[in-house]
N, C-alpha and C positions, 0 to 999 in steps of 0.2 A: 324682734328675734322670732324665727321660724323653727317649729318642731315638725319633723318628718316622722309620721307614725305608720308603722307597717305591721298590721295584725297578721299572725300566721298560724296555720295548723298543718304541719307535715309538708311544708314548702321549702325549697332551697331559696333563700332570700339574698344570697350574696351578690349575684349579677345586679339586681335591682338596687340593693343598698349601695353598692359601688357607683353605679351610674349617677344616682342622686347626690352622693357625697362628693363626687368629683366635680359636679356642677356647682355645688355649694362652695367648694374651695376656690373655684375660679372667680367668684364674685367678690370683689374687694370690699372688706368692711362688713360683710354679712355675718351676723350672729345667728348660729344654727346648731341644731342637735338632731340626732336621728335615733329613734328607739324602735327596735323590732320587738313586738310583744307576742310571746309564744304562748298560744292558749292550749297548753297541755298536749303538745305533740307526741305521738307514739312511735314515730320513725326515728330511731336513735341515730341512724346515719345522717339524716337531715339536721338533727339537733347538733351533732359534732361539726358538721359543715358550717352551720350558722354561728358556732361559738367564735369564730374568728372575727366576727363583726364587733364583738365585745372589746376587742384589742385595738380598734381603730380610734383615733382622736375624735372626740365629740359624739362618739356612737356607743350604743348600748344594746346588748342582746338580753332581754329579760324574760326568763322562764317563769311562768306562773305556777307550773307544776299540776294544774287541774284544768280540765276542759270546762269552761264556763259559758261558752256560747259566743255567737258573733256580736251581739249587743254589749255583753258584759266586758269582753276584752277591749272593745273600743272605748267604752267608758273608763276602764282602768288606764288605758294609755292616756287619755285626756287628763286624768288626775296625776299621772306621772310626769307630764310634759311641763316645761318651764316657759315656752314661747308664748307670746301674745297671739300668734298666728299658728294654726295647726294644719298640716298637709296630710290627709289620709290617703294612703295608696294601698290597694289590695295586693298580696304578696304574689299573685299569679300573673301580674301585669309587667310590662316592659316600657322603659322610657324610649320615645321615638326621636325627639327633637333635642338638639344641643343646647337649645335656650329654654328647656322645659321649666327649670327652677326660676330663671331669669323672668319669665313671663309672669309667674306668680309674685315674685318680689316687686315687679312693676305694678301689679294689682294692689299689693299691700301699701305701697307708697301713695297710690292714688285714692284709697279708700280709708278714711280715718274712723268712720263709725263701724260698729260690729256688723258683719255681713257674711256671706259665704259665696264662693266662686267655684263652679263646677267645670272641669275641663274636658270631660267626655273621654271616649275611647274609639279606637278604630280596630277592625277585625282583621286579623292576619290570615294566612293560608290555612286551609283545613281540608278534610276529606268530605266528599259527598255522602259518605256511609256514616258520618258523625252528626247526630241529631243537634248538639248544642252548636256546632259550627253552622249548620243550616239555619238554625233559629236566629243566631246573631247576625249572620250575613244578610238574611232577608229583612232584618230590622236595623240595619246599620245606618240607614238614612236618618233614622230618629236621633242619632248621636251627634249630628252637627248642631252647633250652637244656635243657628237660626231656627231650627226646629224646636229644641229644648226651651228656648227662651219664650216660645209661644205659651207654655204652661210651666213656668220656672219651678213652682213648688211640686207639681206632680212629677217632674223630671229630675227631681233631686235625688242623687246618689252619693254615697261616701266613698265609692271606689277610686276616685281620683278628684278630691275636693279640698280646697283651702277654706277653713272656717275659723273665725275668731274664737279663741279658747273661751271667752265669756260666754258665748252662745251655747256651746256644748256643755259648760258647767251648769248653766241654767235649764238646759233642755237635754238632759241625758237620754240615750237610747233606752227604749223599753226593755228591761232585762227579763221580762216574762217571755219574750221571744227568744228561745234557745236555738231554734232550727232555722233553716234557709227561709229567707224572704220577708219582706215588708218592714223591716226595722227602720231603714232609711225613709221609706215612705211615710211612716208614722211621724218621723222627725220633720219632714217637709211639711206635713200638715200643722205641726206645732209652730213652725217658723211662719207659715202664712198667717196663723191665727194672731201671732203677735205683731205681724206687720214688718218682719225683719227681711232685708233685701237679699235675694239670691240672683247672682249674675251667672250667666252661662257663656263661656268663651270656647274657642277651639284651640285647646292645649292638651291634645289627646295622648293617652298611653296606648300601648298595643296589647291587645288580647289575642293571644294565639296559642293558649294551652286550653285544650277542649277535653273535658273528662269523657269517660266512656258513656254510651247510651244508657247503660244500667244505672250508673251514678247520677246521670242528669235526671232520669225519671224519678229516682229517690228524691232529689231535690224538688221536682215538680210536686211529688206527693206531699212533702213537708210544707211547701208554700201554700197549697190548698188548705191544709190543716190549720195553718196561721191565719189564712184569710177568712175561714169560717170562724175560728175561735174569736178573732178581733173584728168581726164584720161591722160591728156598731162603730168602732173607731175608724175604719177604713171606708166608710160610706163616701162616696164621691171621689175616692182615690184608686178605684179598681174598675176598669172598664168591664171586666168579666161580672163583678159583683153588681154594677150598675145596671147591666143588661138584665141579670137574673131578677133584680128587684123591680124593673119596669114592668108595666102591665102587658105590653105586647111580648117582651122577652120572656116574662114569667110563663105566658100562655104557651109560647112556642116551646120553651124548655120542658114544660109538663108533658106536652104532646110527644116530644122526641125522647124523653127519658126512658120509656119501656124499650125503645129500639136501641138506645145507647147502652142500657143494661144488658141487652142480648149480645151486643157486639164489642163490649168493652175489652174482653180478653183478646179479641182479634186486634183491636186498636193497640193495646199494650205490646202484643207480639210483634207488630209492625214497627213500633217505636224502639224495640230492642234489637231489630234485625239490621242487616247491612244496607237496607234501602228504606230508612224511615221517611215518613211523609209528614209535613208540617200541617196538612189538613187533618191527618189523624191525631196529631198533637192537640190541635184546637178542640176536636170533639172529645178527646181524652180529658182535658181540662175541664170541659163543661160537664162531663159525666162525674168526674171527682167532686166538683162543686155541688152538683145537685144531690149526689149520694151523701155527701157530708152534711149538707143543709137538712136533708130529710132525717138523718140520724140525730142531729142535734135538736130537732123539733119533737122528737118522740118523748113521751112522758117518763 
């Protein structure tokens, strides 16, 4: 049996839920369920729209009533699921292929031991004024399976991933991480430590809903906070942190920090503008990391 799990917060999940359930119904003999886990949405209109999912066969729209964070809602969905295999899909994604579910069912049939299978994503159309679109488009090549398989544990993400339920019960996401970033990276590290298999395939979903520049910058700020707070756990799993910890990188960063401190307001202004620069984003991340590290080291 496969359980399709969609965590959501203020998203309209009807189109995504309809797409995957239609494919499930077309596969003869497939046992399946779909659970949309609402992590305390505040948009009442979205809640009312999503309620229709609860009336569909084999489907459930589950409102938790309180926002517990990305890791906690995913862990809760795992506990609610009945399938031996769990397919996690982020609510802001779209199904691209007509055989999307069938590909995962074929993987389930071919793999009897507990493991994970990541399908990746492709980037849809966006605006050159949108920072998230520019970032995702520039790094889209990293989403192909042949690239992800080179570092399977470092490339692990739960946005479109099939996982044995037993794995997620034994390795729950770290609920100390309530904000954006790194909860699935920490899980990938746990799976590597235990020697569990992660397979990367090209079974992508479409990412074409890009938040505003201001919203994305808030996510960047949150992710750097998480990176600094859990830096001991994330050693070796963040290129930015590895560079900062290296002798050469650390020296270069100490030299450039005064400059970045002087211009970081300009960097942020650029990122919030209608002509954001990915180079400015890189420098902004470096500044945030160094600033947070310095603050954390103060007595």
